[in-house]
N, C-alpha and C positions, 0 to 999 in steps of 0.2 A: 516546443514540439508541435508538429502539425496536428490539427483536429480532423484531418481527412480520415475517414474510416470506411473501408470497403467490405467489412465483414458482413454487412447486411445484403450484399449483392449475391444472389444465388447464381453461381456460374454454371450450374447444372440444369438451369431452366431456360427454355422449355425442354421437356424430355422428348426425344425423338420417337415418332410412331405412336404417340399417345395424345388423346384429346386433352390439351392443357387448359386450365382456367386462365382467363385473362387477368385475374388478380395478381398472379405471379409476375406478369409483364409490368403491371402498374407498380408493384412493390419495387422491382428492379429499377424502373424508370425514376421513381421517387428517390431511391437511394443515390442513383447517379446524379440527379439534379442537386440533391442536398450536398454532395461532395464537390460538385462543380461550383456551387455557391460558396462553399467553404474555401475552395482553392482561390476563387476570385478575391475574397476578402483578404486571405493571407498574402497573395501575390501583390495586391494593392498596398498592403501594409509594408511589405518588403521594399517595394518601389519608392515609397515615401521615406524610408528610414535607412536603407543600406548605403554604404560608401562604395562608389563605383569609379572605375578608371575613365570612363567616358559616358556621355549622356545616353540615357535610354531613349528609345524612339518616342518622339513627341514631347521630350522634356529637355531642360537645360541642366547642366551639372550644378549641384549644390551639395557640397560635402561639409556643410557647417555642422560641427560636432556639438555645438551648444554647450560647451564646457563639460562634456562627458569625459569621464576618466578613461584613459587608455594606459594600461600598466604592463610592466614586464615585457616590453617590446624591444626587439633588436632592430635598429634602423641603419640605413646607409644613404649617404649623399642627400640628406634633406636640405632644401634651399630656403633662404629667407625671402619673403615677398618684398617688393619695393614699390614705392609710390613717388612720383615726381610732383613736388609742391609748386614748382614754377621757376621761371628764369628771372623773375623780378619781384622778390619778396620785400614788402614794405608795409608799414601800418600794422593793423591787427591781422594776424594769420592764425586761423583755427585749424588745428591738426587733429584729424580723426584717426585715432590709433588703429582702428580696424582696417584701414585702407592699405597698410603695409608695415612689415616689421622694420624695414629700413626706409626712411623717408628723407628726401634730399631736395635741395633747391639753392638758388643763388640770392644772397641778401644784397640789395642795392641801396638800402637806406635804413633808418631806425625801424626796428621790427618788434612788435609785441606778440608773444606767442600765447595761445590758449589751446587746451587739450580736451578732447571728448572721447567717450567710449573706451575707457580703460576696462580691463578684465574685472570680473566680480571680486569683491573683498575676500581674502583668504587664499587667493591665488596670486602668483607673481606675474606681473605684466611688464614686459620690457619693450622699449622703443629706441631704435638707433636713429639719431639725427645727423645728417651730413650737410653742412652749410659751406658753400663756396662764398667767400667774402669779396665781392667786387668793389666794395666801398670800405676803405680802411678806417674811416671815421664812424661807421655804422655801429649802433648800440642794439644788442639783442636783450629784450626784457622778458623774463620768465614769470609765470603766475606765482602768487604767494604760496601755492601748495608745494613748490620746490624747496626742499630743506635748506635752511641756513645755519644748521647746527655745526659746531666746529669740528666734531669728530668724524663725521661721515657725509656732510652735506656740501653745498656749493661754496662754502667759505674756504675749502681746500683747493679750489680751482684757480688757475692762473688768470689774472686780469678780471677778477670778479669785483663787483661793487654792489651797494644796496641803494636804491633810489629813495625818493622822499616818501613813498608809500610803503616802504619795507620790502619791496620786491627785488629779486636778484636781477642784476644786469651784467652783461658780458661785453667787453670791448676786444678789439683785435690786437694781439701782440704785434710788435714791430716785425715787419717782414713776413707776416703770416697771411696765407690766402685761403686756409681751410680750417674750419672748426667742427670737430666730430665729437658727439656725446652719446652716452647711453643713459636713458632715463628709466627708472624702475619704481614700481609701487606694489605694495601688498594690500592696500586698502582702497582699491578702486579710485586712485588718484587723489585721495584726501591728503596724503603726504607722498612726495616724490623725491627720490634720491637721484643725483646726477653725477656721472663719472666721465672724465675726458678719456678719449681713446686714441687721439693722435697728438696730444700735447701733454707736457709734464704737469703734475699737480703743483700747486703752490706750496712751498716749504714753510711750515709754521715755525719751526725751531730747529737749530742744529743740536745734535746730541752732545752733551757735555762729557768729555772723555779725553784722557791723555794716552794715546795708543803707544804700544811698543813699536820700535822701528820695523820689526818683522811682522807686526800686526797680530791678529788672533783669528781663530776659526770663524769663518763667515765674512771676513773682510774681502771686498772685491774692488776692482778698479772703479773709481768714481765716488766711493764712499767718502763722506766728509764729517768732521766733528771739530770741536774746539774746546779749549780750556781758558783760563784767565789771561793767557799770554799769547797763544798761537792758534792759528787755523791750520788744521791738518787735512791733507788731501791724499787719498789712497791711489797709487799709480799702477797697482797690479793685484792679482788674486793671491790670497794667502796660501803659502806652501810650507810654512814652518821654518824657513831658512832665509829667504830672500828679503832684503830691505824693500818695503813697498810703500812706506809712509813718508811724505814730504811735509815740512812745516813752513808756514808763512807767518811772519810777524804781523800782529794786529796793531795798526796805527790808531792813536787816540785823536779824536776831533775836538 
């Protein structure tokens, strides 16, 4: 609430036709000055803190919310910011997370990634990386902060490996020219999860199961499983009547 207070201004002073004391003028002038000073302070404070659609006169736009909570908001057509990392990524590449939510570039040779300026601990910070792979033999090395746990980390990715220092490395699958990932952290980059968004996850294990020929609720085309004798491939979506499972004999080596 504003601290401007006009109650001390006597709007009936001076009184017409009367010899008025100059003290009343001085009191009104003092009150006006006090309120103008208050307005100056409050307007300056607003200019320094408010979110604006365009720059105020003599300023540049800076709507950095500094991790301030905005809650219960209805939004529409929000965009993700982007940043071009370059057309020839090689060697050590430092990625400043604050430069863009989606960062992209072309990998031309072996590249080692480093990350800076994740969001504060206790908040989720996400970064989408889009790499065009112009060199099919290039290796991308991630920092040791990227998770290598089997249940949710990089070990579930296609074509992952671990180098001699324990860091995650990624190579390009055959015929692939684009690798896109989302990296996420809850602790300011101390531990980072990684998820592919344009490539399949690495399958760790087939489900052990002998399906009915018409399948069961939840079976969809492409589902696979196996038992001791056969590999089963689902060719359609379950409807309770249609035969959707095909079996393939497993050859012994």
